[in-house]
Steps between C-alpha positions, in 0.01 A plus 500: 500500500201254474301762311776523247517127452124480479501773228768318309323166524171656384671691216653165366167323529329795322740494217461145453129534485524799277709321255250214489197717483636753262647228268183577292261780530129509539300393194192651645596862432464693178834684506716243306569285796371189327762558229769545772389168648532319172846647427621437856384123473661469172830627630480284810429192298783577249733453793399126505506469872378163634234636740328744260192440286257732313228408749705597802613821352155599400357404839733765648365761270291694760552784739325434827564849614289757309659789673837400353389471139728774369812334655385161380451625145844664504665180626309287255602723210868464590469135551329458162820640333752337738751228431457189713726251683424178682541509880416187696317369199280802444528791267590841665488835310820703487520877541170575656596501878413878543150441352444185692617667824254785437218258470610303801525816704147597397339166599709490824330819601168304474625280779697756695282499799650815631852363531643748249676279258571778262 
């Protein structure tokens, strides 16, 4: 029972982190991610949420997990084309849950530590 609760808590935290990290994509790659970042930030800022600025969005435009670059790029491409709503004062992309979950699952494996969170 504790394991199931722990998995659920970790998954929720991971999704929150993935949403923040994947709100923009890495501008350091040469595969169009910089354009995805610009588009994602433009969409997020168009929602006019009180906590969002261009600087904070651009600061999130990085993937700290190189082994998850493919999942990150897929999520970033979806988010770049997403519609946005304000949730608790911050813009959140709509319709990219599966892509964000795939990225979150990938980076969770980085911290798995043998607990088998998959």
